[in-house]
N, C-alpha and C positions, 0 to 999 in steps of 0.2 A: 380304789373302786371308781369306776366311771360314773361321773355325776350326770344325772339325767332327770327327766320330768317325773318319773315314778319315784325316785329317791326324794325329790322335793315334796311331792304329795304325801309320801309316807311320813316325813318329818312334820308336815303340817297336821296330819292326823294325830301323831303322838303329842304334839304341842297342845292341840285342842283338848285331848284327854287329860293331860297334866293340869291345864287350867281348870277343866271341869272338876277334876278330883279335888282341887283346892276350894273352888267356889261352890260346887254342888256335889258333895261326896256321894250322894245317893244315885247320881246319874250314871256313874261309871261301872258299878258291879254288873256281872254277866246277866243276872236275872233282869235287871232294868233294861239292858241292851237287847235281850231276847224279846222282851215285850215291845220295845220300841221298833224292833226290826220288822214287825208286821206292817208298818207304815211304808216300808221301802220297796216291797216287791213289785207293785204295779209300775212304779217309775223305772225300776231296774229292767223289767221285761221290755218296755217300749224303748229304752235307751239302746238296746242291742242292735235292732235294725236301724235306729237313728245313726249309730256309728257307721254302719255300712253305707248308708245314704250320703252322709257327710264326706266319707272317703271318696265317693264318686264326684264330689263337688256340688252335690245337691243339698236340700234341706227339707224338712217336713214340719211345718208349723201347725198342722191340723191334728196332731196325735191326741191332744186333750179333747177336742171335739169328736173325734172318732170314738174315743172311749165313751163319751156321753151318749152318742147315738146308738152304739152297740148295747150299752147298759139299758137305755130306754126301750130298745127293741126287745131285749130279754124280758124286761118287766112287763111290757104290754102283752107279749105272747103268753107269759105265765098267767097274767090276769085273765086272759081269754080262755084259759084251761089247758094250755100246752104244758106238759110235764117240765119241771124246772131245768133238768139237764138238757132236754131237747131245745128248750127256749134259749139256754146259754149257747148251745151249739149253733143255733141259727144266728144268735147275736155275734158269734165269732165270724160266721160267714158274712154278716152285714159289715163287720169291720174289714174283711178281705175285699169286699166289693168297693168300699170307700177308698181303700188303698189302691185298688186297681184303677179306679176312676182318676185318682191323682196321677198314677203312673201313666195312664193313657194320654192325659194332657201333656205331661212332661216329655214322654218318649215319642209319642206319635204326632202330637200337635206342635211340639217344639216350643211350648210355653215355659218360661223360666219357673223353676220349682218354687221360688219365693212367692211369685204371683199366684200360682196355682194353689198352693197350700194356704196362703193367706186368705184367698177367696173361699176355699173349702172349710177353713177354720170357722168362718162366719156362717156358711151355708149349713154345715153339718150340725152345728150348735143350734141354729135356728130351727132346723127340722126336728131336732130332739125336743126343743121347747114346744114346738107346735103340736106334735103328735102326742105328747104327754100332758099338754095343757099346763106345763110347769108344775106338775104335782108329783110328789114322791110315790113310788109303788113299793110296798113292803109286804111282810108276812110270808117269807119263804120257809120251807120246812128245814128242820135241823139236818136232814140228810144232804141238802144242798149247801147249807151254810158251812159244812165241813170243808169244802174246797177252798174257802178263803182263809183257812187256819192251818196250823201245823206244818207239815213238811211239803205239801203240794206247791205253794207259791215259790219257796226257795229252790225246790228241785226243778220247777219249770224254768226259772231264771238260769240256773246252772247249766241245764241242757242247752238253752239258747246261747249262753256265753261260750260253752265248749264248741258248739256248732259254728259260731262266728269265728272263734280262734282257728278251728280246723279249716274253715273256708278261706280266711285271709292268709294263712301260713302254709297250707298243704295242698290247695286245689287250684286248678286253672281259673275257676271263678274268682278266687281271691286275686290272682294276677290281673284278671280283667278289671275287677273293681278298682284296684290301685292304678292301673293304666288309664282308665277312663278319667279318674280324678286328676292324674298327672297331666295328661294331654288328650282330650277327647277327640280332637280332629285326627291326630296321629293314630288313635285307637281305631277309628273308622277306616282309615286307609289300611290298617293292619288286619282288617276283616274281623275285628272283635264285634260280637253282636251287642252293640251299645244299647240299642233300644230295648232289646229283650232283657238285658241285665237291669236296666232302670225300672222297667215295668215289674219285674220280679221283686225287686227290693222294695218298691212302694207298696206292692201287694202284701209282701211280708210284714211291712210296718202296720198295715191295716189289720192283718190277722193277729199280730202281737197286741194291738190295741183291743181287739175283740177278746183275747184271752185275759188281758189286764182288766177289762170291764167285767168279765165273769167273776174273777177273783174279788174285785172291788165290791160288786153287788153282794157276793156271798159274805164278805167280811163285814160289811156295814148293814146287811139285811135290808138294803134300800137301793132302788134304781131311780135316778133323777137326772134332769137335764144339765145340772151344773157340775156333774162329776168330771174329773180330769181338768178342772180349771187351772191354768197356769203350768200344767205338767210339761207342755212343750218347751217352756223356758228352762225348766229344771233338767230335762233330758238333753237339750242342746248344751247347757252349761256343763253337765257331767262329761259329755263327749269332748268338748273343747278343753275343759280342765285336764282331761286325760291325755292331752297332747295331739288330738286330731286337728288337722289344719282345716279351717272353715273354707279354704279355697280348694280342698280336695287333695288326694294323692297320698295322704298320710294319716295313720290312726292305729292305735294298739289296744287290744282287748285288756291287757293288764292296766293300762292307763285309765280306761273306762271304769274298771272295777274300783280303782283307788279314787277316782273322781266321784263315783256314786257314794262310796263310804264317806268321803269328806263332806259332800253336800248333805247326806242324811244326818250325820253327827252334828253338823253345824245347825241345821234346821231344828233338830230335836233339842239341842242345848238351848237355843234361843227361846223356843216355846217353853221349855222346862224352867228356865231361869226368869224370864220376863213375863211369862204367862200371856203372851200376845202373839198369836199366829200371824197377824198382819205384818209383823216385822220381818217375816221370812221373805217377803217380796224384795225388801231392801237388801237382805243378806244374799239372795240369789243373784240380784243385779250386781252387787259388789263382787261376788265370786266370778261372775261372767267377765266383768271388766278386769279383775285380777288375772283371769285365765288368758285374756288377750295380751295384757302387759307381760305376763310370764312367757308367753310364746314369743313376743318381741325380744325379750331378754335372751332367751335361748337361741333365737335366730341370729341375734347380734353376736353372741358368743361363738356360734358355729362359723359365722363369716370371719370373725377375728382369727379363730384357729386355722381356717382354711387359708387365709391370707398369710399367716405365719409359716404354714407348711410350704406354700408356693414360693414364698420369698427365700426360704432356706434351701429349696431344692436347686 
């Protein structure tokens, strides 16, 4: 079997489950994992467009703040008398507008995505805090809370994941995305619509954040300005863990899926065993560093194999 990133991640997941079965036997059963999986879907949804953005050589640090502003917009509209589903739909549009603003600065104004999304991370969160007066908005009807439970969140993620896989592997858009991340200047000379692709991807990221916000509000029965805190780090870590190059040009949907599973299981096990959610920040940071080191190891191995092949030719 060809050894690759996915095989390594799969073994790490198995190792974690074996350790958990010994240390915390109640953590492993399917019933426990089904209940814990409800914490995964918002992150999984925003990680899909993050993968596509990183493959182009970009990054979006504002996803957590876009979730917060979309959630607060949904809550305030509902508080003003707008039906909850209509409020959620407008919240999704608010997310799309946030993403489009990021994309406009990146694609049209040629500002580095790190600077753009770092600024919007602070701006969107600040707006959410300001318009909500930092207070939670609760009291949604059961008919709306339904969308945060059951089959709707995982189905939404699976549809996005399948669409991303189809895009990267079967469409000209996928070839454009990879080409932009590999060499943007050459892509422009090849008449690839680089700016349009970037604008579309950042807008998609905002829309995904709006959908994640609607699900999160429905799941928690609360809209507040601190929602999505730290999710940008988790999404980036999942993408990089899955084998995407932070420099662009490379990324796989299968790797993202395994990276999400590893992050989710690790976070939940830490919270389950030590009863301290604060430790998850350390864990995510360690996983991100580990992902970078793992990428270095695989790159070194590829160079060694390439050298051996060339010397034997």
